[in-house]
C-alpha positions as CSV (number, residue, x, y, z in Angstrom):
1,M,0.0,0.0,0.0
2,S,1.4,3.4,-1.0
3,L,1.8,6.4,1.3
4,K,1.1,9.7,-0.4
5,V,3.0,12.8,0.6
6,L,2.3,16.4,-0.6
7,L,5.6,18.2,-0.3
8,V,5.2,22.0,-0.2
9,R,8.5,23.8,-0.9
10,P,9.4,27.4,-1.7
11,A,10.8,26.6,-5.2
12,S,12.5,24.0,-7.3
13,T,15.6,23.0,-5.2
14,R,18.1,20.2,-5.4
15,I,17.7,19.8,-1.6
16,T,14.2,18.3,-1.9
17,E,15.1,16.4,-5.1
18,I,17.9,14.7,-3.3
19,L,15.7,14.0,-0.4
20,I,13.0,12.4,-2.5
21,E,15.6,10.3,-4.4
22,G,16.9,9.0,-1.1
23,V,13.5,8.2,0.3
24,K,12.5,6.3,-2.9
25,L,15.7,4.2,-2.8
26,N,14.7,2.8,0.6
27,H,10.9,3.2,0.4
28,P,9.5,2.9,-3.1
29,N,6.0,2.8,-1.9
30,I,6.1,6.4,-0.7
31,E,4.7,8.7,-3.5
32,F,5.4,12.4,-3.7
33,T,3.5,15.3,-5.2
34,I,5.1,18.7,-5.1
35,L,3.5,22.2,-4.6
36,E,5.8,25.1,-5.0
37,S,4.8,28.2,-3.0
38,Y,6.3,30.6,-5.5
39,E,7.5,30.5,-9.1
40,S,10.3,28.1,-9.7
41,T,13.6,29.2,-11.3
42,S,14.5,25.8,-12.8
43,Q,12.9,22.7,-14.2
44,I,13.1,19.2,-12.6
45,K,14.0,16.4,-14.9
46,N,14.4,12.7,-14.8
47,L,12.6,12.2,-11.4
48,E,9.7,9.9,-10.9
49,Y,7.3,12.2,-9.0
50,N,4.7,14.6,-9.9
51,V,5.4,18.3,-10.1
52,I,2.3,20.5,-9.9
53,P,2.0,22.7,-13.0
54,K,2.0,26.5,-12.3
55,V,-1.4,27.6,-13.5
56,D,-3.9,30.2,-12.2
57,F,-7.1,28.8,-13.7
58,F,-9.6,26.2,-12.6
59,K,-11.8,23.9,-14.8
60,Q,-13.7,20.8,-13.7
61,K,-11.7,18.5,-16.1
62,I,-8.2,19.5,-15.2
63,S,-6.0,17.3,-13.0
64,V,-6.0,17.2,-9.2
65,S,-2.6,18.8,-9.2
66,R,-3.7,21.8,-11.2
67,K,-6.8,22.2,-9.0
68,L,-4.5,22.2,-5.9
69,K,-2.3,24.9,-7.5
70,Y,-5.3,27.0,-8.3
71,L,-6.6,26.8,-4.8
72,F,-3.2,27.7,-3.4
73,L,-3.0,30.8,-5.6
74,E,-6.5,31.7,-4.5
75,I,-5.4,31.4,-0.8
76,L,-2.4,33.6,-1.5
77,K,-4.6,36.2,-3.1
78,F,-6.9,36.0,-0.1
79,S,-4.1,36.4,2.3
80,N,-2.7,39.4,0.5
81,L,-6.1,41.1,0.5
82,Q,-7.2,40.2,4.0
83,K,-6.9,43.8,5.4
84,L,-9.2,45.1,2.6
85,R,-11.9,42.5,3.0
86,S,-14.9,42.6,5.3
87,N,-15.5,39.7,7.7
88,A,-18.4,38.6,5.5
89,A,-16.1,38.5,2.4
90,K,-13.5,36.5,4.3
91,Q,-16.1,34.0,5.4
92,E,-17.5,33.8,1.9
93,F,-14.1,33.0,0.5
94,I,-13.5,30.3,3.2
95,D,-16.9,28.7,2.5
96,R,-16.3,28.7,-1.2
97,I,-12.8,27.2,-1.2
98,T,-12.9,24.8,1.7
99,P,-15.0,22.0,0.0
100,Y,-12.6,22.0,-3.0
101,Y,-9.6,22.0,-0.9
102,T,-10.7,19.3,1.5
103,Q,-11.7,17.0,-1.3
104,I,-8.2,17.4,-2.9
105,I,-6.1,17.4,0.2
106,D,-7.9,14.2,1.3
107,K,-5.9,12.3,-1.3
108,F,-2.7,12.8,0.7
109,D,-1.7,11.0,3.9
110,I,0.9,13.7,4.9
111,I,1.4,17.3,4.1
112,N,5.1,18.1,4.4
113,F,5.9,21.9,4.5
114,H,9.6,22.7,3.7
115,F,11.0,26.1,4.8
116,L,8.4,27.9,6.9
117,R,7.4,31.0,5.0
118,P,4.3,33.2,5.6
119,D,2.7,32.0,2.4
120,S,3.0,28.3,3.4
121,I,1.7,29.2,6.8
122,D,-1.4,30.6,5.1
123,L,-1.8,27.4,3.2
124,L,-1.5,25.4,6.4
125,K,-4.6,27.1,7.8
126,F,-6.7,25.2,5.2
127,V,-5.4,21.8,6.0
128,P,-8.1,19.8,7.8
129,N,-7.4,18.8,11.4
130,N,-7.4,15.1,10.6
131,K,-4.5,15.4,8.2
132,K,-0.9,14.8,9.4
133,V,1.4,17.8,9.0
134,L,5.2,17.6,8.9
135,I,7.1,20.9,9.1
136,S,10.7,20.7,7.9
137,L,12.8,23.6,9.0
138,W,15.9,24.5,6.9
139,G,17.8,26.9,9.0
140,S,17.3,30.5,8.2
141,D,13.5,30.1,8.5
142,L,14.2,29.2,12.1
143,F,17.1,31.5,13.0
144,R,15.9,34.7,11.3
145,I,13.4,36.2,13.7
146,Y,10.9,38.7,12.5
147,K,8.6,40.0,15.2
148,E,5.5,40.1,12.9
149,H,6.0,36.4,12.0
150,I,6.7,34.9,15.5
151,D,3.1,34.3,16.4
152,K,2.2,32.9,13.0
153,K,5.2,30.5,13.2
154,K,4.3,29.5,16.7
155,E,0.7,28.7,15.6
156,A,2.1,26.6,12.7
157,L,4.5,24.7,14.8
158,D,1.8,23.9,17.4
159,R,-0.4,22.6,14.5
160,A,2.4,20.3,13.2
161,D,2.3,16.6,14.1
162,M,6.1,16.3,13.5
163,I,8.9,18.9,13.0
164,T,12.3,18.1,11.5
165,V,15.6,20.0,12.1
166,H,19.2,19.3,11.0
167,S,21.0,19.4,14.4
168,E,20.9,19.5,18.1
169,E,21.7,23.3,17.9
170,M,18.6,23.8,15.8
171,K,16.5,21.8,18.2
172,T,17.7,23.8,21.2
173,F,17.0,27.1,19.4
174,L,13.6,25.9,18.4
175,L,12.6,24.9,21.9
176,N,14.0,28.0,23.5
177,Q,12.2,30.3,21.0
178,Y,8.8,28.5,20.6
179,G,8.4,26.3,23.7
180,V,9.8,23.1,25.2
181,E,6.4,21.5,24.7
182,L,7.3,20.9,21.1
183,E,10.1,18.6,22.0
184,K,8.1,15.3,21.6
185,K,7.5,16.0,18.0
186,V,11.0,17.1,17.0
187,R,13.1,14.8,14.9
188,I,16.7,15.4,13.7
189,V,17.7,14.4,10.2
190,L,19.8,15.8,7.4
191,F,18.6,16.2,3.8
192,G,21.5,14.2,2.4
193,N,23.4,14.3,-0.8
194,S,23.5,12.3,-4.0
195,F,27.0,11.1,-5.1
196,Q,26.2,10.1,-8.7
197,A,26.8,13.5,-10.1
198,I,29.9,14.0,-8.0
199,D,31.4,10.7,-9.2
200,L,30.7,11.7,-12.8
201,I,32.4,15.0,-12.4
202,K,35.5,13.3,-11.0
203,Q,35.5,10.9,-13.9
204,K,35.1,13.7,-16.5
205,Q,37.8,15.9,-15.1
206,Q,40.3,13.0,-15.2
207,Q,39.6,13.0,-18.9
208,E,39.8,16.8,-19.0
209,V,36.2,17.1,-20.2
210,Y,34.3,20.0,-18.7
211,Y,30.8,21.2,-18.7
212,S,31.6,24.8,-17.5
213,K,33.5,27.5,-19.4
214,I,34.3,29.1,-16.1
215,I,36.7,26.2,-15.2
216,K,38.3,26.2,-18.6
217,D,39.3,29.9,-18.3
218,I,41.1,29.6,-14.9
219,N,44.8,29.3,-14.9
220,N,46.0,26.1,-13.2
221,D,48.4,28.0,-10.9
222,K,45.5,30.1,-9.4
223,I,44.2,29.3,-5.9
224,V,40.4,29.4,-6.4
225,V,38.2,30.8,-3.7
226,T,34.4,30.5,-3.8
227,L,32.4,33.0,-1.7
228,S,29.0,31.8,-0.4
229,H,26.4,30.2,-2.7
230,S,23.7,32.8,-3.2
231,G,22.9,36.5,-3.5
232,I,21.1,36.7,-0.2
233,E,22.2,39.5,2.1
234,I,22.7,37.2,5.1
235,Q,25.7,35.8,3.3
236,Q,27.6,38.9,4.3
237,H,29.3,39.4,1.0
238,L,30.1,43.0,1.5
239,K,31.9,42.5,4.8
240,V,33.9,39.6,3.4
241,L,34.9,41.4,0.3
242,E,35.9,44.5,2.2
243,E,38.3,42.3,4.2
244,L,39.6,40.5,1.1
245,K,40.4,43.9,-0.4
246,K,42.9,44.4,2.4
247,L,45.0,41.4,1.5
248,R,48.6,42.0,0.3
249,N,48.9,42.3,-3.4
250,E,51.3,39.3,-3.6
251,I,48.5,37.2,-2.0
252,K,45.8,38.7,-4.3
253,S,47.8,37.8,-7.4
254,Q,47.6,34.1,-6.4
255,L,43.8,34.1,-6.0
256,Y,40.9,33.6,-8.3
257,L,37.6,34.6,-6.7
258,I,34.2,33.1,-7.8
259,V,31.0,34.7,-6.4
260,P,27.7,33.0,-7.1
261,L,24.8,35.5,-7.4
262,S,22.4,33.7,-9.7
263,Y,19.6,33.5,-7.1
264,G,18.4,35.3,-4.0
265,G,18.8,38.8,-2.8
266,S,17.5,42.1,-4.3
267,E,18.9,43.5,-7.6
268,D,20.2,46.5,-5.8
269,Y,22.1,44.3,-3.3
270,R,23.5,42.1,-6.1
271,T,24.7,45.2,-7.9
272,E,26.5,46.4,-4.8
273,V,28.1,43.0,-4.3
274,K,29.4,43.0,-8.0
275,E,30.9,46.5,-7.5
276,A,32.6,45.3,-4.3
277,V,34.0,42.2,-6.0
278,L,35.6,44.4,-8.7
279,S,37.1,46.7,-6.1
280,T,39.0,43.9,-4.4
281,G,41.7,43.8,-7.1
282,I,41.4,40.0,-7.3
283,S,40.8,38.1,-10.5
284,N,37.2,37.0,-10.4
285,Y,34.1,35.5,-12.0
286,I,30.7,36.6,-10.9
287,I,28.0,34.0,-11.6
288,S,24.9,35.7,-12.7
289,E,23.5,33.0,-14.9
290,F,21.9,29.8,-13.6
291,L,24.2,26.8,-13.8
292,S,23.5,23.1,-14.2
293,L,24.2,20.7,-11.4
294,Y,27.3,19.5,-13.2
295,E,28.6,23.1,-13.7
296,V,28.1,23.8,-10.0
297,L,30.0,20.7,-9.0
298,E,32.8,21.3,-11.4
299,I,33.4,24.7,-9.7
300,K,33.4,22.9,-6.3
301,K,35.9,20.4,-7.6
302,R,38.2,23.1,-9.0
303,A,38.0,25.4,-6.0
304,D,40.6,25.3,-3.2
305,I,38.9,27.3,-0.5
306,H,35.2,27.8,0.2
307,L,34.1,30.8,2.4
308,N,31.0,30.2,4.4
309,L,30.6,33.2,6.6
310,C,26.8,33.8,6.6
311,L,24.9,35.2,9.6
312,T,22.7,32.0,9.9
313,D,22.9,28.6,8.4
314,S,22.3,24.9,8.9
315,L,24.8,22.9,6.8
316,N,24.1,24.4,3.5
317,N,24.6,22.1,0.5
318,A,27.3,24.2,-1.1
319,M,29.6,23.7,1.9
320,I,28.8,20.0,2.1
321,E,29.8,19.6,-1.5
322,S,33.0,21.4,-0.9
323,L,33.8,18.9,1.9
324,L,32.9,16.0,-0.3
325,F,35.7,17.2,-2.7
326,N,38.1,17.6,0.3
327,K,38.3,21.3,-0.1
328,I,39.2,23.8,2.6
329,V,36.2,25.4,4.2
330,I,36.5,28.6,6.3
331,A,33.3,29.1,8.3
332,G,32.0,31.3,11.1
333,A,32.4,29.8,14.5
334,W,29.0,31.3,15.3
335,L,27.3,28.8,13.0
336,P,25.7,25.5,14.3
337,Y,28.3,23.1,12.9
338,K,29.0,21.0,16.0
339,I,27.8,17.9,14.1
340,L,30.8,18.2,11.8
341,A,33.3,18.1,14.6
342,E,31.4,15.1,16.2
343,H,31.9,13.2,13.0
344,G,35.6,14.1,12.7
345,I,35.2,16.5,9.8
346,H,37.7,19.3,9.7
347,I,36.8,22.9,8.8
348,V,38.6,26.2,9.6
349,L,36.6,28.3,12.1
350,I,37.0,32.0,12.6
351,D,35.3,34.1,15.3
352,S,35.1,37.2,13.3
353,I,35.4,38.1,9.5
354,S,38.3,40.4,10.5
355,E,40.3,37.1,11.1
356,L,39.8,36.0,7.5
357,N,42.9,37.4,5.8
358,E,45.2,35.9,8.4
359,K,43.6,32.5,7.9
360,I,43.8,32.7,4.1
361,E,47.5,33.7,4.2
362,G,48.2,30.9,6.6
363,I,46.6,28.4,4.3
364,I,48.5,29.6,1.3
365,L,51.8,29.3,3.1
366,N,50.9,25.9,4.6
367,R,48.7,24.3,2.0
368,E,50.2,20.8,2.3
369,N,49.6,20.7,6.0
370,F,46.0,21.8,5.6
371,H,45.3,19.2,2.8
372,S,46.8,16.4,4.9
373,E,44.2,17.2,7.7
374,L,41.4,17.3,5.2
375,F,42.2,13.9,3.6
376,V,39.6,12.2,5.7
377,N,36.8,14.7,5.1
378,Q,35.4,13.1,2.0
379,S,34.7,9.7,3.4
380,K,33.5,11.0,6.7
381,T,31.1,13.5,5.0
382,E,29.8,10.8,2.7
383,N,28.9,8.7,5.8
384,L,27.1,11.7,7.3
385,V,25.1,12.9,4.3
386,S,24.6,10.0,1.9
387,N,21.0,10.3,0.8
388,K,20.7,6.5,0.8
389,F,21.2,6.7,4.5
390,T,19.3,9.9,5.3
391,G,16.5,8.8,2.9
392,E,15.9,5.8,5.0
393,I,15.5,8.0,8.0
394,W,13.1,10.4,6.3
395,G,11.1,7.4,5.0
396,N,10.8,6.0,8.5
397,Y,9.6,9.3,9.8
398,Y,6.9,9.5,7.1
399,I,5.8,6.0,8.1
400,E,5.9,6.8,11.8
401,L,3.8,9.9,11.2
402,A,1.3,8.2,9.0
403,A,0.8,5.3,11.5
404,S,0.2,7.6,14.5
405,N,-3.4,7.9,15.5
406,K,-2.9,11.2,17.3
407,H,-0.7,14.2,17.5
408,L,2.8,13.4,18.7
409,N,2.8,16.3,21.2
């Protein structure tokens, strides 16, 4: 008998694709349907699950998936216009949409919300009480606190039957912020990573075959540094770039800086970052275009150092991929990465961005010593994040939740 999961995510992301792949490796009877809560920036290919089309119309003969997307868009419109509507208009909307929504949502055993956003919280309000709800927190949706969202998040977390986080640090923060009464329904699990693409990149580069023109254009003698993985302001690009600008010219001449800005952040902020990159005096490539998975991994494979100095995070995939390629990762000591140390995975921690240049110079002068310490990172990271392993855990949690006859709290 199959178990049907509706997975609500903010957009098309490799994180959830890898999760689903891992679950289906271990639990082929679990079926997924995806609802994206805002327009996707890429297409999902070659995966055996249903992606709900992005449509804003409703006809009786269209598929269940399209009807669900239509209802979600209606809910978003309703939520955005709440302040302008009378109580009677609000009730009329709820009365009109609830029968359709209940009929469609009844086809799923579990509703799994990924990344807790205000729009997904609005959708949660329409989930019938008899449906199991799993909320999967990613990191910044937990750590970034907006006063106007705290009450809404608290209400959503109280409604959830199960909550997943990535680490003990996330769990502690969650319970301190939203109440220790949530503890019984909290589960710790990583999203995982797929190694098929990574193995292919290693094979292709041995043959000197490349997907990305970025890699082809970098001189072999350059030390490649990647900064962050998105254009979101919490990545602290400007502070990092201001520090890199202070490096000695003889150090700068050895570096090649790659800065991904293809998604996230406002246009004004990305423009400011681009100007700051150019002002560093370091050879660079600013990624503004969307890259394929293989292009992204090629860059990780070629890079020597990855800088992960964001304000908040929870084991982002870009850093994990760098560790899988045995690269040097410089990260903020303020980030919740205790799990890496517990598994014997080595990263370079700094207490302040002002310490960055000293670390970079030390690494350049002692590269052999650093790489000898990192030799074990790949195998230990694989053991930690293999989606074959994490997928089994996710599947077990779905099965546990579906089998429970009452809320876990």
